[in-house]
KEVEXLUM-75950 format. One line per 2 residues: number of its first residue (from 1); their letters; for each residue x, y negated, z of C-alpha. Coordinates in pm, 1 decimal, padded with zeros to 6 digits, always signed. Example, Ala and Ser with C-alpha at 12.3 -4.5 7.8 and 13.67 -1.06 7.14 Angstrom:
<recs>
1 = AS = +01230.0:+00450.0:+00780.0; +01367.0:+00106.0:+00714.0
</recs>
This chain:
<recs>
1 = MS = +02745.7:+01763.4:+00199.8; +02660.3:+01436.3:+00211.9
3 = TQ = +02260.0:+01331.5:+00236.9; +02111.4:+00979.7:+00073.8
5 = FY = +01824.1:+00830.4:+00262.5; +01577.3:+00571.8:+00168.7
7 = YG = +01289.1:+00448.8:+00331.0; +00962.6:+00245.7:+00280.6
9 = HG = +00718.1:+00078.5:+00482.8; +00320.9:+00122.0:+00410.3
11 = KL = +00139.2:-00137.9:+00376.5; -00222.2:-00316.5:+00409.0
13 = LL = -00383.9:-00569.2:+00200.3; -00561.8:-00826.1:+00407.4
15 = TG = -00686.8:-01052.5:+00128.1; -00700.7:-01055.0:-00226.7
17 = EY = -00823.0:-00746.5:-00272.4; -00942.4:-00686.2:-00653.4
19 = VV = -00902.3:-01049.0:-00748.6; -00515.9:-01011.9:-00693.3
21 = LD = -00556.2:-00844.9:-01031.1; -00660.2:-01163.4:-01183.9
23 = GA = -00372.7:-01375.8:-01036.7; -00519.7:-01473.8:-00693.5
25 = KA = -00295.1:-01521.1:-00398.2; -00301.0:-01235.6:-00149.3
27 = LA = -00168.1:-01184.4:+00193.5; +00001.4:-00852.4:+00283.6
29 = VP = +00188.4:-00673.1:+00595.3; +00405.7:-00404.4:+00583.6
31 = CK = +00303.1:-00144.1:+00842.3; +00553.1:-00016.5:+01135.0
33 = QG = +00493.4:+00317.6:+00974.6; +00657.5:+00458.9:+00626.0
35 = QK = +00786.6:+00749.6:+00460.8; +01138.5:+00852.0:+00454.8
37 = LS = +01294.9:+01026.3:+00135.5; +01670.3:+01222.6:+00168.3
39 = IS = +01842.6:+01370.4:-00066.7; +02110.2:+01631.9:-00073.6
41 = HR = +02316.8:+01872.8:-00330.3; +02428.5:+02214.2:-00299.1
43 = PS = +02677.6:+02399.8:-00590.5; +02461.9:+02585.4:-00821.5
45 = NN = +02496.1:+02755.8:-01188.8; +02143.4:+02697.3:-01232.0
47 = PK = +02025.6:+02332.1:-01125.5; +01684.8:+02245.7:-00956.9
49 = LI = +01542.3:+02032.2:-00834.4; +01356.9:+02144.3:-00459.7
51 = WN = +01127.9:+01944.0:-00301.5; +00922.2:+01935.4:+00030.3
53 = SY = +00711.7:+01701.5:+00176.1; +00630.0:+01648.2:+00540.1
55 = DS = +00351.4:+01492.2:+00734.1; +00347.5:+01264.9:+01038.5
57 = DN = +00283.7:+01630.3:+01223.8; +00586.2:+01750.2:+01039.1
59 = NN = +00369.8:+02011.7:+00859.2; +00503.5:+02101.0:+00532.5
61 = WF = +00176.5:+01941.6:+00288.3; +00353.4:+02009.7:-00052.8
63 = SA = +00650.6:+02213.1:-00214.4; +00762.2:+02227.0:-00574.1
65 = EF = +01089.4:+02301.2:-00777.0; +01134.0:+02162.1:-01064.5
67 = EL = +01445.5:+02216.7:-01344.3; +01636.0:+01900.8:-01430.5
69 = WH = +01695.7:+01900.1:-01777.0; +01308.2:+01821.4:-01885.4
71 = FN = +01143.9:+01829.2:-01510.1; +00939.3:+02148.9:-01610.1
73 = IL = +00778.5:+02262.5:-01319.6; +00931.3:+02585.9:-01191.5
75 = KG = +00730.2:+02610.4:-00876.2; +00403.7:+02412.8:-00739.6
77 = EG = +00092.9:+02335.5:-00931.2; -00220.2:+02074.2:-00910.4
79 = EI = -00216.0:+01715.5:-00953.5; +00061.6:+01631.6:-00707.3
81 = AT = +00315.3:+01838.8:-00878.7; +00196.0:+01688.2:-01217.6
83 = AL = +00212.4:+01320.1:-01070.6; +00564.9:+01364.9:-00919.9
85 = QS = +00665.1:+01516.2:-01261.3; +00561.2:+01226.6:-01448.5
87 = IL = +00729.1:+00979.9:-01178.1; +01067.6:+01180.9:-01234.0
89 = KQ = +01026.5:+01164.2:-01586.1; +00948.6:+00790.9:-01603.6
91 = AR = +01254.0:+00719.4:-01368.4; +01483.0:+00927.5:-01623.5
93 = AQ = +01337.4:+00741.4:-01910.5; +01470.0:+00430.0:-01717.7
95 = NI = +01785.6:+00553.5:-01627.9; +01880.0:+00825.2:-01843.5
97 = HF = +02182.3:+00905.6:-01556.0; +01923.5:+01006.1:-01324.5
99 = LR = +01947.1:+01349.5:-01188.5; +02190.7:+01508.3:-01436.8
101 = EE = +02385.4:+01657.7:-01163.4; +02529.9:+02030.6:-01191.1
103 = SD = +02382.6:+02112.0:-00847.5; +02081.5:+02184.3:-00671.8
105 = VH = +01901.0:+01855.9:-00554.6; +01711.4:+01895.1:-00211.8
107 = VT = +01451.1:+01602.6:-00141.6; +01266.1:+01596.6:+00160.7
109 = TN = +01039.6:+01310.5:+00247.8; +00880.9:+01243.5:+00589.1
111 = LE = +00565.9:+01026.0:+00589.7; +00514.9:+00846.9:+00945.6
113 = FP = +00120.1:+00836.1:+00891.7; -00177.0:+01111.4:+00808.7
115 = VS = -00180.7:+01140.8:+00421.8; -00525.2:+01043.9:+00462.3
117 = WG = -00486.6:+00737.7:+00621.8; -00382.7:+00525.4:+00282.6
119 = LG = -00104.7:+00338.7:+00416.3; +00073.0:+00384.6:+00078.3
121 = SS = +00175.0:+00736.7:+00050.1; +00184.3:+00707.4:-00318.0
123 = ST = +00374.9:+00341.4:-00317.4; +00630.1:+00430.5:-00071.5
125 = LI = +00725.6:+00760.3:-00249.2; +00727.3:+00517.1:-00613.5
127 = YN = +00971.1:+00237.1:-00428.5; +01200.5:+00535.8:-00229.7
129 = IA = +01259.0:+00715.0:-00590.6; +01317.4:+00363.5:-00733.6
131 = QW = +01589.7:+00298.0:-00521.9; +01731.0:+00642.5:-00568.8
133 = AY = +01742.8:+00613.7:-00915.4; +01849.1:+00263.5:-00929.4
135 = VS = +01528.2:+00154.3:-01138.1; +01308.2:-00121.8:-01140.3
137 = PF = +01001.4:-00029.5:-00879.1; +00773.9:-00227.5:-01051.9
139 = EL = +00790.4:-00043.3:-01399.1; +00778.8:+00290.0:-01235.9
141 = LQ = +00475.7:+00185.7:-01072.2; +00323.4:+00033.3:-01372.9
143 = KT = +00412.5:+00342.0:-01604.0; +00270.8:+00574.9:-01370.7
145 = FG = -00003.8:+00472.9:-01144.3; -00038.3:+00100.3:-01205.4
147 = GS = -00029.3:-00141.9:-00952.3; -00009.4:-00496.9:-00887.7
149 = GY = +00296.4:-00427.3:-00664.7; +00231.2:-00607.0:-00335.6
151 = DI = +00246.9:-00236.0:-00205.3; +00617.9:-00254.4:-00355.0
153 = CC = +00710.4:-00579.8:-00172.0; +00565.9:-00429.4:+00125.5
155 = AQ = +00765.1:-00120.7:+00121.9; +01085.3:-00323.8:+00151.4
157 = SM = +00982.5:-00601.2:+00365.0; +01072.1:-00711.4:+00681.9
159 = GP = +00732.2:-00894.8:+00746.5; +00419.8:-01024.2:+00608.7
161 = IT = +00413.3:-01144.9:+00234.3; +00214.6:-01388.9:+00016.3
163 = YQ = +00196.5:-01192.8:-00351.7; +00090.7:-01329.3:-00678.4
165 = LK = +00078.7:-01258.1:-01048.0; +00232.2:-01513.2:-01255.8
167 = SR = +00258.9:-01515.6:-01603.2; +00639.9:-01385.4:-01579.5
169 = GP = +00554.8:-01126.1:-01371.5; +00515.1:-01059.4:-00956.6
171 = AW = +00602.3:-01356.8:-00736.2; +00619.3:-01316.9:-00367.1
173 = EL = +00727.6:-01477.3:-00043.6; +00822.7:-01356.6:+00286.1
175 = IT = +00576.9:-01560.8:+00556.0; +00553.5:-01626.3:+00928.6
177 = FD = +00191.6:-01453.7:+00992.2; +00170.6:-01369.6:+01351.3
179 = PS = -00188.2:-01516.9:+01519.1; -00237.3:-01633.7:+01833.1
181 = FK = -00525.6:-01424.7:+01848.5; -00416.4:-01096.2:+01712.5
183 = DQ = -00490.3:-00911.2:+02047.9; -00837.6:-00950.9:+01925.0
185 = LY = -00778.6:-00779.2:+01612.9; -00839.7:-00421.1:+01525.8
187 = FV = -00769.4:-00159.6:+01236.7; -01017.3:+00105.0:+01234.3
189 = HL = -01010.8:+00378.9:+00990.1; -01323.0:+00515.2:+00784.3
191 = NK = -01254.6:+00840.7:+00767.0; -01214.4:+00872.2:+00405.3
193 = KQ = -00929.1:+00793.8:+00147.8; -01055.4:+00577.4:-00149.9
195 = NS = -00901.0:+00620.1:-00494.0; -00745.6:+00291.7:-00587.9
197 = QK = -00691.8:+00399.2:-00967.6; -01045.9:+00489.3:-00977.2
199 = EV = -01157.3:+00177.9:-00804.5; -00913.6:-00029.0:-01025.2
201 = SN = -01090.8:+00133.0:-01355.2; -01403.9:+00023.4:-01210.8
203 = YK = -01359.8:-00316.0:-01142.2; -01216.1:-00353.2:-01545.9
205 = EV = -01546.3:-00285.2:-01612.2; -01708.0:-00587.9:-01418.3
207 = EV = -01772.8:-00920.2:-01582.4; -01710.3:-01158.4:-01405.7
209 = SN = -01809.2:-01513.4:-01543.7; -01650.2:-01746.4:-01301.9
211 = KD = -01339.8:-01561.9:-01263.2; -01121.8:-01908.6:-01257.2
213 = YI = -01308.9:-02064.7:-00970.8; -01307.5:-01699.6:-00775.1
215 = VK = -00910.6:-01672.4:-00824.3; -00872.8:-02024.8:-00675.7
217 = KI = -01132.9:-01987.5:-00387.3; -00939.4:-01690.2:-00283.4
219 = SL = -00633.9:-01816.7:-00270.2; -00766.2:-02089.3:-00109.6
221 = LT = -00882.4:-01878.2:+00182.3; -00590.5:-01669.9:+00193.0
223 = QQ = -00355.1:-01989.6:+00247.7; -00640.9:-02090.1:+00540.9
225 = II = -00645.2:-01740.6:+00709.0; -00232.3:-01762.5:+00718.0
227 = DC = -00273.3:-02109.1:+00885.4; -00572.3:-02022.8:+01105.3
229 = TE = -00518.2:-02059.3:+01497.2; -00871.4:-02006.6:+01624.0
231 = LA = -01017.0:-01657.2:+01608.1; -01411.8:-01794.1:+01553.4
233 = SF = -01227.4:-01996.6:+01183.2; -01074.9:-01698.9:+01129.7
235 = EE = -01380.1:-01477.0:+01136.5; -01548.3:-01717.0:+00940.8
237 = LI = -01306.8:-01745.7:+00661.0; -01253.7:-01348.3:+00646.8
239 = KE = -01685.1:-01328.3:+00613.3; -01682.5:-01565.3:+00337.8
241 = HE = -01392.2:-01384.1:+00176.6; -01609.4:-01074.6:+00182.6
243 = DI = -01920.9:-01238.1:+00059.4; -01710.1:-01331.6:-00250.5
245 = IS = -01597.8:-01021.2:-00302.1; -01922.3:-00859.1:-00236.2
247 = KV = -02101.2:-01065.8:-00499.7; -01758.3:-00982.1:-00767.4
249 = IN = -01820.3:-00618.7:-00733.8; -02193.3:-00605.9:-00649.1
251 = RE = -02129.6:-00423.6:-00352.0; -02274.2:-00439.3:-00025.7
253 = TV = -02019.4:-00541.5:+00266.3; -01888.9:-00278.7:+00503.5
255 = KK = -02020.9:-00456.4:+00786.5; -02389.5:-00437.5:+00643.1
257 = QL = -02307.7:-00074.2:+00519.2; -02198.3:+00058.4:+00842.3
259 = FS = -02173.3:-00214.8:+01120.9; -02467.1:-00436.2:+01076.5
261 = DY = -02527.5:-00442.3:+01488.6; -02146.4:-00531.8:+01538.5
263 = WG = -02072.9:-00874.0:+01736.8; -01783.3:-00932.7:+01563.5
265 = EV = -01648.8:-00942.3:+01199.8; -01537.6:-00650.3:+00960.0
267 = KS = -01316.3:-00737.0:+00666.6; -01217.1:-00414.9:+00379.7
269 = LG = -00881.4:-00375.5:+00310.7; -00765.9:-00309.6:-00026.4
271 = AW = -01024.2:-00053.2:-00226.1; -01375.8:-00094.8:-00053.2
273 = GG = -01521.3:+00213.4:+00041.0; -01209.1:+00388.4:+00263.5
275 = DF = -00912.0:+00335.4:+00400.1; -00890.9:+00080.4:+00699.0
277 = VL = -01073.7:-00191.3:+00780.7; -00976.0:-00519.1:+00984.6
279 = VT = -01221.6:-00589.6:+01266.1; -01225.8:-00900.4:+01493.8
281 = SN = -01359.2:-00875.0:+01893.9; -01392.8:-01123.1:+02133.5
283 = KS = -01502.5:-00862.1:+02369.8; -01225.1:-00601.8:+02570.3
285 = VE = -01055.7:-00350.9:+02378.8; -01223.2:-00046.4:+02572.4
287 = ET = -01573.0:-00201.1:+02492.4; -01467.6:-00264.1:+02096.9
289 = QK = -01290.8:+00079.4:+02072.6; -01605.5:+00273.6:+02252.4
291 = YF = -01837.0:+00103.2:+01979.3; -01637.1:+00249.2:+01684.0
293 = NE = -01592.7:+00586.8:+01870.5; -01947.4:+00584.3:+01915.4
295 = KG = -02014.1:+00556.8:+01568.0; -01758.0:+00856.4:+01456.2
297 = FE = -01465.2:+00618.2:+01432.3; -01206.9:+00764.3:+01639.8
299 = TF = -00888.7:+00614.0:+01447.2; -00886.3:+00250.0:+01627.2
301 = YA = -00559.3:+00061.0:+01652.4; -00444.6:-00287.0:+01817.0
303 = YD = -00298.5:-00528.4:+01539.6; +00076.5:-00474.3:+01634.7
305 = DL = +00042.8:-00095.0:+01651.0; +00063.0:-00099.5:+01267.5
307 = VL = +00166.2:-00426.3:+01180.1; +00554.5:-00511.9:+01137.0
309 = KS = +00573.8:-00868.1:+01266.4; +00717.5:-01155.9:+01141.1
311 = PT = +01082.2:-01172.2:+01188.9; +01168.0:-01471.1:+01442.8
313 = YK = +01436.0:-01572.4:+01201.4; +01494.5:-01642.6:+00856.6
315 = VE = +01502.9:-01344.7:+00645.5; +01616.4:-01350.5:+00259.9
317 = MP = +01357.5:-01089.3:+00101.8; +01605.3:-00840.0:-00099.0
319 = SI = +01597.0:-00839.0:-00503.8; +01375.6:-00623.5:-00642.5
321 = KV = +01464.9:-00522.6:-01005.8; +01169.8:-00655.3:-01206.3
323 = SE = +01051.3:-00538.4:-01573.4; +00975.1:-00802.0:-01823.8
325 = NV = +00661.3:-00613.8:-01927.4; +00501.9:-00545.1:-01571.2
327 = VE = +00158.4:-00615.7:-01715.7; -00060.3:-00287.2:-01600.5
329 = QS = -00223.1:-00379.6:-01254.8; -00403.5:-00196.8:-00991.2
331 = I = -00496.7:-00287.3:-00657.9
</recs>
């Protein structure tokens, strides 16, 4: 009995949140932690898909069974089962030969980070299923969860990328981004997972009168952040980025909301209000971590603990199937 394996890296969107939807150039990094998907087959007269998902502590957090012809749910219920059913149906719509086996198909997913972290449990799942079904992950994302696709690129990237939505679809490039001051950069989790789909819906209702200028300005800031060689300049740039997005979405920055007395800078990553933030510090690791721990934020990581760093040699980005109509976007 052979087993197939697929793997996708988690992601963090360092710049361009929200306005990446409008074509701004964004900087994103793949994470060292990701999600594995494995598939095995067993003979059966009544073929079924048996699905089990395990978290980073190896606890089974989701199980379901589907019949293979219409993906009707045999066991399992709730939003997760329905969402998975939608993904499977869409994969079949893109590839009519997907899951036509006359055998039981056993699927196991293993997350390397907690489900609540917002590092890409959904995007890595989409990417892995797309590779398994041999369909476009961008189209699969668009027709299920919706997405700009930067997280799909991160799932298969070996290092940081720039990502931009253009008239003919997504464009991305593997870049060198390994700040000399990265030992003064940290990630702090805000103790809640943000609903990106809801945030996108809210953003689409926002009237941005100077959208073209905002897109150009954020794109410029992204490049300046990539080129930055000093922590002080980096802090100025991410503060400017935060102030711009704050005005666009009419929401206070996370630093003003939660960390107004903090000595460094704090930047939201992706949808505001949850998941991880990037923080800078010119003080020791111990003093920095103590500050956030005392405020109730205990998930604290050094930059290199989460980010898959730039390769020291040139790597060609693997090609990803792209639908001609990847239009509906999300964060």
